[in-house]
Structures are given as C-alpha cells and as structure tokens.
ZAMARGU-4260 file (C-alpha; in steps of 0.2 Angstrom, whole numbers, plus 5000, padded with zeros to 4 digits):
<rodrens>
0) 5422/5076/5005 | 5426/5082/5022 | 5419/5079/5039 | 5404/5091/5037 | 5388/5085/5045
5) 5371/5092/5040 | 5360/5100/5053 | 5348/5085/5052 | 5363/5073/5056 | 5368/5082/5072
10) 5362/5075/5088 | 5358/5091/5096 | 5340/5095/5101 | 5329/5103/5088 | 5324/5121/5090
15) 5306/5117/5092 | 5310/5105/5107 | 5319/5119/5116 | 5306/5132/5110 | 5292/5123/5118
20) 5298/5125/5135 | 5303/5143/5135 | 5295/5156/5123 | 5307/5166/5112 | 5307/5184/5117
25) 5305/5190/5099 | 5289/5180/5097 | 5272/5187/5100 | 5269/5175/5114 | 5286/5180/5122
30) 5282/5199/5121 | 5265/5196/5129 | 5272/5185/5143 | 5286/5198/5146 | 5273/5213/5147
35) 5261/5202/5159 | 5276/5197/5170 | 5282/5216/5171 | 5264/5221/5176 | 5263/5208/5189
40) 5279/5214/5196 | 5272/5231/5199 | 5256/5225/5206 | 5245/5227/5190 | 5232/5215/5186
45) 5232/5209/5167 | 5218/5197/5168 | 5209/5199/5151 | 5222/5210/5143 | 5228/5207/5125
50) 5240/5218/5115 | 5226/5222/5102 | 5217/5231/5116 | 5231/5244/5116 | 5228/5248/5098
55) 5209/5250/5102 | 5213/5262/5116 | 5225/5272/5105 | 5213/5274/5091 | 5198/5278/5102
60) 5208/5290/5113 | 5216/5299/5098 | 5199/5301/5090 | 5191/5307/5106 | 5205/5320/5108
65) 5201/5328/5091 | 5214/5320/5080 | 5207/5317/5062 | 5203/5300/5056 | 5216/5302/5043
70) 5230/5306/5055 | 5225/5291/5067 | 5224/5280/5052 | 5242/5284/5047 | 5248/5283/5065
75) 5240/5265/5067 | 5247/5260/5050 | 5230/5256/5042 | 5228/5256/5023 | 5209/5258/5024
80) 5200/5271/5036 | 5187/5257/5039 | 5199/5247/5048 | 5203/5262/5059 | 5184/5265/5062
85) 5183/5247/5068 | 5196/5250/5081 | 5186/5265/5088 | 5177/5259/5103 | 5167/5275/5104
90) 5159/5273/5087 | 5143/5267/5094 | 5142/5280/5107 | 5125/5289/5105 | 5130/5304/5114
95) 5142/5309/5100 | 5129/5305/5086 | 5125/5320/5075 | 5106/5317/5078 | 5109/5322/5096
100) 5118/5338/5091 | 5104/5342/5079 | 5091/5339/5093 | 5100/5351/5104 | 5098/5365/5092
105) 5079/5362/5091
</rodrens>
C-alpha cells in the first residue's frame, strides 16, 4: 500500500541491545542502581543492601513499636498475616517470648 515499514524491517538497534548497556530507570535493577549510586554520593556504604531489606526493617520496627499485625500487614500490602510474620526479623527473639514474661511473674 504505502511506504510503511514494520518495526522488524527498520535498521535501528533493538531495544534489548540498547538496554543491555544502560538499565532502564523504571526497571528494578535501574532503581536499585540509582539508590546505591545516591548512597555512595553521600558516603554511605551499601555493600550487601537489597530493597527487600527495607521491607523487613519496616515490618520489624513497626511491630516493635507496638503496631498491630493487622495494621502492618495492610501497610505492607500482604494478603496473608503469615507473610508479614516472615518479614519480622524479631520473631525469634527469645526476650519477647511469652514464656519469659510468665517466668518473670514466678
């Protein structure tokens, strides 16, 4: 019909070829790289940091501060409270175990 060329017929480089050299800012890797770069600029070490660690910290600190499991579950966007409990880093802290509270009364 006309002089229309399909995307596969063009000679421009493919998106995957250009994407391999520079991560897209909207991608997960791009966001992580951006955060790590910003931290390095202000002198913070990000050695073993991953974004999931922020979620663990949020859940753990919220529960330690006295927020209810249901409120933290809603804030974290978890459908199941068991997921929220898995994010709680203090769940195995024996100092908070009910047995110790009971022993304190005896």
